[in-house]
N, C-alpha and C positions, 0 to 999 in steps of 0.2 A: 558605500561596499555593491553593487547587485553581481548575482551568479548564483550557482551549481555548486552545490556538492555530494559525491557520492558519499556518504556513511559508515562504515565496518560497525556498526554497532554492538557493542558489549555487550551480555549476560550481565543486571544483574543492576540495570538501569537502566531508567520508564525514559521515554522520549522524549517528555519535559528538560530531561538531567540532562541528555548530550545535546537541546538547544543551547537550555542555559549554559552548558559551557561554552559554542557556538558562540551563541554572544559576549561575552566573556573576551575570549580567542577578540572576536575582529571588531570590540565592542561597536557592536550595529545592534538594536534592539529588534526594526522585522528582521525577523525569519522565523521558514516557518519549516512542516516535511510534509513528504507522505507515503500515507498508508503510518499507522503507528506500530511500530511492535512491543509487544508484552513484555515483566521489567527482567521476565527470564529466558529468553530468545532477543536470540546475535543476528548480525546478517547487513543484510542493504537497504541504505535507510536512507531514499535521497532528503535532501535540505537547501530549502528553496533565498537567497537571501540578498537585501534589498527590495528593489523593485519586481528580479524574478519573483518572489512571495502570490506579486498580481498574478501569476500562465498559469500555479500548480494546476486552480482544475483543468488547463487544454493540455496537460502535458502527459507521455505516452506510458506512464508510470499504472495498467489496471491490471495486469497482468503477471504472476507473479508465480515464481520458483519456490519453495521451501524442502529440506532436508524436516524428519518428524521422525520423535522416538518415542512410541506407550511402553508405557507395560500394562500387559498382560497381567487378571488375577484381579483387578481395582479397580473402583471409581471411587473417584473425589465430586466436592462441592464443585471448587475450581471447573476441574474436567484433563490439571493435571500434577506437579506430586504440589504442591504449592500450599493445596488447599484440606479441606480434611476425608477423610477414608469414609466413605458413608453408604459402601458397596462392594466384598468381594463376591472371589470371584472361577470357578478354571483355567486354565489357557489352555492353548490351541499351540502347537510346532506344528503342524502339517502345512506350509508354504502353498498347498495348495488348494486348499483348499477359501484361507485368505485370497488369492490372486481369481478362484470363484464372486466372491464376495461381492470386489473390490473391482470388479466388473459393474457392478450395479450403482455400484457409484460415479458416475462419469456419463461428462454430459450433462445437461440443464439438467439441479436438484432442487431439490425445497431444503431448506436448509437454516432449524431454526437457531436458533446466536445462543450462546453461553453465558448467563445472564450474569457473565463476569466479564461481560465484554467491559469496550467502551462506549457503545453505544448508548446516545444519551433522549433520558427518559425524563419527565416535567421538569427540566433544565441539572438533571444530572448527570449524569456517569453511571449505567449498570450496577456499573463491577461498587462504585461506591453504597448507589441502596443496601445492595444484598452483606454487604460490610457489616453494616449497620441492619441489620437481621430481617430484614427487609423481604417481601420473598415480588420478584424478578419476573415477568413473564412474555421474552418480545416476541411478538408474530415470525409463523417460521417468514423468508424472503427467497427468493430464486437464485440458487449461486451458477456458476459454469466451471465446472474440473474436468478439462482439458488434457489433464495427465494423472491416471496414481498409478504407479506400481511399487510391490513390494518389496522391498531391495534386500531383506534377509529379516531373520529371525533367531536367534539366539535371546533362550526362556527363560527370562519374562519378558524381556524385549521383543521388539518388533519394530524397522522401521520400516520407513517408508519416504518413498518420493513423489510431493504433488504441483501441478502445472493448475494452478485456476482464476479464475476473476475478480478485484476486487468484490469486496466484502465474504468472502465465504471463510470463515473460521476454521484451523488447519483440529482447533479443537475439539469443536461440535464433527465437526468432519469424526475424528477418531473414535464422537466418541458414540456416532451414529453410525460407522462401522463395527464396531467390538457388540456392537445391539443385538446386528448382523448375525453377524456372528455366536453371541453368546454371552462369551466372551468382557469382560468387562477390561475397558480401559482407562487407564491417563498419561496424558503426556509430559514426559523427564525432557521433553531436551527440541528446540524448538529454531533450526536457523533458513533464514531468507536468502539463496546467493541468485538473485534475481528479482529486478522489480524494471516491466519492460525492458528499457533502453539501456539501466543500468546493472548493473551482475558485480560478483563481488570479487573477480582477480579483479578491480577496478578500482575498490573501494579501497577508504583511505580510514587506517587509527583515526580515532582525538589527538592521542598522542604525536604521531608523520602528522593532522593541519598543525599541529603547535607548534611544530621545528618550521612551518614552511606552510606557512598558512597560505600565500599569491599564489603558490604552487600548487597545491592541492587546490586551491576554486576555479571554476569551468567558466569563460565570462560568458561565450554563443550563447543564449537562447536561444539560436535556432536547435540548438537538441531538444527543447522543450517545444517546438509548435512542426515537427518531424512530418505527423499524422493530417494537420491543418494544411487548407488548400490555401495558394496561395494568389495576395492582388498587387499588385505595382503599380503607383499613384506618377502621379508629372511631379515633378516640383512643387507646378501652383492648389496643383490638387491635392498635396499632401498638407503646405500651408491652412489648407483651408481641412485639413483633417484633421492634425492638431488641434485645433480652434475650437474643435470638435461639431462639426459641420457636417448634417449630410447629404448626399452626394448620388449625382447622376451616377448609372451605371448600364451598357448593355448587360451583362452581365446577372444569369443564372442566379435563382433567390437561394440563399447559403446560409445556415444556422451559425458557422460564424468562420473567423480565415483570417489569415491574417494580412496586415495590413506595410507593405516595403514601402520606397523611391529607395529605387535602388536598387544598393547593397543593407540602406538605412532601419532598421525596424522602426515604425511607429503605432502600436498596438493596433489589434484587434476588433473585428465589426464584420457585423449581420449584414445582407444583405436579401430586399424584402422588394414587391413589385418593381423590379429597375431604380433603388431610392438602394446608396452603400448606410448604415446607422456603425457611427463608430461607437465602438464596445467599449473598449479601456485604452485610451491612450497616454505614448509616454517620449514626452516630447526630450 
């Protein structure tokens, strides 16, 4: 079975727990997801079944929106409220001061991910090493924050709305924002409301999916290809493409393109020096 699910992940489950549940519901082993959510987080989790899992890398899911809540006056080793308190400090309820500092965290910024992130380090997840007492030092990376708004302050809680690029850690954003203010922050709640073309308004709970698995599955994979250029082949050329053959073309060079024969999706390819090279073929 091939298709895409817009899952409303509940808090308290890992993203892998969600996948395990869906494997049981659909009797499908080949399932992948785009964008891990921490166990304490909830919200949009795109899941790809069958052959659709081969298209995750092309899916337009790289822009994400979150609603986040932090507790002022304390910091933890995990940068959220599941961790051990390592620092306490003052609180600040002046929203204008927070807004002034928040403006410095928009655009392209350097961010050091949390040591308790899912980033791979020497073949293991960073959080696995950190939980075993090993020191984890991750290199900084460039991420982009498109929008950052201080939504509300009800001491000791401060609530933010964030739209950012893939690879951005909201916990780390709160950590750095708090450091700049001189107010320790620890994340207490995180909800992903949008991920590319997937939004929380259309997301389905696991209970809804279990009741109507077929109705919840989106089988039109064009949703995953909306950010790719399209190439249309003749019937004869399509047969050659499906056999993995390279084809001459007058089209300009492209890093990746979606290939069709009329409305039938054939796969992806790249074009270089007048030659179309099959990349992923869907027979």
